[in-house]
PANUZA-819504 format. One record per residue (C-alpha): x, y, z; residue in one letter. Coordinates in steps of 0.001 Angstrom, whole numbers. Last residue first. Layout:
<recs>
<rec px="X" py="Y" pz="Z" r="A"/>
...
</recs>
This chain:
<recs>
<rec px="-18221" py="-11939" pz="9967" r="S"/>
<rec px="-15035" py="-12386" pz="8046" r="T"/>
<rec px="-12365" py="-14675" pz="9392" r="P"/>
<rec px="-8988" py="-13054" pz="9975" r="P"/>
<rec px="-6336" py="-13746" pz="7318" r="T"/>
<rec px="-3330" py="-15256" pz="9023" r="Q"/>
<rec px="-527" py="-12759" pz="9313" r="R"/>
<rec px="2298" py="-12604" pz="6784" r="L"/>
<rec px="1139" py="-9437" pz="4993" r="F"/>
<rec px="714" py="-7441" pz="8176" r="W"/>
<rec px="3948" py="-8809" pz="9666" r="R"/>
<rec px="5843" py="-7667" pz="6582" r="R"/>
<rec px="4215" py="-4241" pz="6835" r="S"/>
<rec px="5339" py="-3848" pz="10436" r="D"/>
<rec px="8920" py="-4755" pz="9431" r="P"/>
<rec px="9139" py="-2509" pz="6311" r="R"/>
<rec px="8575" py="-4305" pz="3018" r="Y"/>
<rec px="5472" py="-2471" pz="1822" r="L"/>
<rec px="6948" py="921" pz="2722" r="L"/>
<rec px="10058" py="480" pz="563" r="W"/>
<rec px="8028" py="-789" pz="-2380" r="I"/>
<rec px="5614" py="2134" pz="-2100" r="V"/>
<rec px="8505" py="4609" pz="-1941" r="A"/>
<rec px="9962" py="3208" pz="-5170" r="A"/>
<rec px="6582" py="3458" pz="-6896" r="G"/>
<rec px="6063" py="7043" pz="-5710" r="V"/>
<rec px="9505" py="7954" pz="-7056" r="V"/>
<rec px="8612" py="6326" pz="-10387" r="A"/>
<rec px="5312" py="8241" pz="-10512" r="V"/>
<rec px="7188" py="11491" pz="-9840" r="L"/>
<rec px="9658" py="10628" pz="-12628" r="V"/>
<rec px="6756" py="10122" pz="-15031" r="S"/>
<rec px="5243" py="13460" pz="-13953" r="V"/>
<rec px="8514" py="15241" pz="-14757" r="V"/>
<rec px="8854" py="13311" pz="-18006" r="N"/>
<rec px="5399" py="14370" pz="-19249" r="Y"/>
<rec px="5778" py="17960" pz="-18061" r="A"/>
<rec px="8992" py="18478" pz="-20000" r="D"/>
<rec px="12677" py="18327" pz="-19144" r="F"/>
<rec px="14103" py="15935" pz="-21669" r="R"/>
<rec px="16491" py="13006" pz="-21257" r="P"/>
<rec px="16272" py="10781" pz="-24312" r="S"/>
<rec px="17756" py="7311" pz="-23889" r="G"/>
<rec px="18725" py="7451" pz="-20229" r="A"/>
<rec px="15410" py="9113" pz="-19412" r="L"/>
<rec px="13447" py="6381" pz="-21148" r="T"/>
<rec px="15495" py="3602" pz="-19558" r="A"/>
<rec px="15082" py="5096" pz="-16074" r="A"/>
<rec px="11337" py="5547" pz="-16647" r="V"/>
<rec px="10971" py="1953" pz="-17816" r="A"/>
<rec px="13016" py="602" pz="-14883" r="A"/>
<rec px="10948" py="2576" pz="-12356" r="V"/>
<rec px="7747" py="1341" pz="-13990" r="Y"/>
<rec px="8858" py="-2290" pz="-14036" r="L"/>
<rec px="9947" py="-2127" pz="-10389" r="V"/>
<rec px="6662" py="-468" pz="-9378" r="A"/>
<rec px="4432" py="-3054" pz="-11086" r="F"/>
<rec px="6489" py="-5976" pz="-9821" r="V"/>
<rec px="6319" py="-4664" pz="-6255" r="T"/>
<rec px="2645" py="-3728" pz="-6426" r="A"/>
<rec px="1839" py="-7185" pz="-7829" r="A"/>
<rec px="3803" py="-8833" pz="-5005" r="L"/>
<rec px="1945" py="-6729" pz="-2435" r="R"/>
<rec px="-1336" py="-7580" pz="-4152" r="A"/>
<rec px="-485" py="-11270" pz="-4040" r="R"/>
<rec px="255" py="-11020" pz="-324" r="R"/>
<rec px="-3197" py="-9543" pz="268" r="S"/>
<rec px="-3306" py="-7653" pz="3554" r="G"/>
<rec px="-6606" py="-5808" pz="3174" r="R"/>
<rec px="-4866" py="-2475" pz="2548" r="A"/>
<rec px="-2784" py="-4261" pz="-80" r="C"/>
<rec px="-6042" py="-5305" pz="-1751" r="Y"/>
<rec px="-7313" py="-1758" pz="-2112" r="R"/>
<rec px="-3948" py="-427" pz="-3240" r="A"/>
<rec px="-3706" py="-3114" pz="-5944" r="V"/>
<rec px="-7104" py="-2096" pz="-7277" r="L"/>
<rec px="-6309" py="1612" pz="-7262" r="L"/>
<rec px="-2940" py="1179" pz="-9001" r="W"/>
<rec px="-4650" py="-1118" pz="-11532" r="I"/>
<rec px="-7170" py="1644" pz="-12256" r="L"/>
<rec px="-4315" py="4073" pz="-12982" r="A"/>
<rec px="-2750" py="1468" pz="-15306" r="V"/>
<rec px="-6071" py="1218" pz="-17164" r="V"/>
<rec px="-6102" py="5020" pz="-17499" r="F"/>
<rec px="-2578" py="4966" pz="-18903" r="L"/>
<rec px="-3479" py="2216" pz="-21392" r="Y"/>
<rec px="-6468" py="4227" pz="-22623" r="A"/>
<rec px="-4132" py="7184" pz="-23234" r="V"/>
<rec px="-1712" py="4897" pz="-25084" r="Y"/>
<rec px="-4484" py="3434" pz="-27220" r="S"/>
<rec px="-5699" py="6927" pz="-28097" r="G"/>
<rec px="-2170" py="7993" pz="-29057" r="R"/>
<rec px="-1694" py="4861" pz="-31138" r="A"/>
<rec px="-4959" py="5530" pz="-32968" r="S"/>
<rec px="-4071" py="9197" pz="-33452" r="T"/>
<rec px="-663" py="8787" pz="-35052" r="G"/>
<rec px="446" py="5485" pz="-36587" r="S"/>
<rec px="3971" py="6804" pz="-37111" r="S"/>
<rec px="5292" py="5576" pz="-33829" r="T"/>
<rec px="7771" py="6580" pz="-31150" r="D"/>
<rec px="5171" py="7286" pz="-28531" r="L"/>
<rec px="6555" py="9514" pz="-25787" r="A"/>
<rec px="8118" py="11567" pz="-28581" r="D"/>
<rec px="4683" py="12928" pz="-29509" r="E"/>
<rec px="4353" py="14610" pz="-26120" r="Y"/>
<rec px="3841" py="18208" pz="-27227" r="A"/>
<rec px="1714" py="16987" pz="-30127" r="D"/>
<rec px="-822" py="15347" pz="-27792" r="P"/>
<rec px="-1678" py="18552" pz="-25931" r="D"/>
<rec px="-4743" py="18072" pz="-23747" r="I"/>
<rec px="-5241" py="14344" pz="-24327" r="L"/>
<rec px="-1611" py="13356" pz="-23705" r="R"/>
<rec px="-1489" py="15542" pz="-20597" r="L"/>
<rec px="-4733" py="13921" pz="-19453" r="L"/>
<rec px="-3189" py="10471" pz="-19771" r="G"/>
<rec px="-150" py="11551" pz="-17761" r="L"/>
<rec px="-2561" py="13004" pz="-15192" r="L"/>
<rec px="-4216" py="9569" pz="-14945" r="A"/>
<rec px="-798" py="8194" pz="-14027" r="T"/>
<rec px="-367" py="10940" pz="-11441" r="L"/>
<rec px="-3759" py="10149" pz="-9903" r="A"/>
<rec px="-3017" py="6434" pz="-9789" r="A"/>
<rec px="391" py="7096" pz="-8233" r="G"/>
<rec px="-1265" py="9334" pz="-5627" r="A"/>
<rec px="-3669" py="6498" pz="-4790" r="Y"/>
<rec px="-651" py="4184" pz="-4579" r="M"/>
<rec px="956" py="6715" pz="-2226" r="L"/>
<rec px="-2108" py="6514" pz="-10" r="R"/>
<rec px="-1841" py="2721" pz="-7" r="V"/>
<rec px="1853" py="2916" pz="899" r="A"/>
<rec px="1064" py="5305" pz="3753" r="R"/>
<rec px="-1624" py="2957" pz="5087" r="V"/>
<rec px="808" py="43" pz="4783" r="V"/>
<rec px="3451" py="1985" pz="6718" r="D"/>
<rec px="926" py="2923" pz="9422" r="R"/>
<rec px="-53" py="-677" pz="10093" r="P"/>
<rec px="-3236" py="-2127" pz="8587" r="P"/>
<rec px="-6209" py="-2344" pz="10933" r="R"/>
<rec px="-7460" py="-5779" pz="12017" r="L"/>
<rec px="-4861" py="-6198" pz="14757" r="E"/>
<rec px="-5785" py="-2797" pz="16207" r="A"/>
<rec px="-9470" py="-3796" pz="16301" r="A"/>
<rec px="-8560" py="-6771" pz="18427" r="T"/>
<rec px="-8155" py="-10259" pz="17189" r="G"/>
<rec px="-10486" py="-13119" pz="16390" r="S"/>
<rec px="-14011" py="-13407" pz="17715" r="M"/>
</recs>
């Protein structure tokens, strides 16, 4: 038998990060729903002339990103170092993309508000995943499964 129950549970910061990843998935799916509900209101989000096919691809992309959030959250809760790295890269890229988008065309609409919320969630996830207790969680030896 290896470790106590407390050693097998993720620390509070990891649990919070995982919950925020769930929120990030929900917000990302909301972006997809916003595109489905009123695609013309968010036409500037896709700077393309291909119309409906590009919009459908973008909505599908958003739902895939939401699923990635969920998958990475699941593996972070288990202590996967690769998942923590994936969450970090994922969040940094998203924050950078949102910052670039807002710097290029700052607008106050539902799409940008939700995008900023997702970026804030991503930044908070990174911070939580690298706190001292979280670091220990990801550096520990993986306990044997029974």
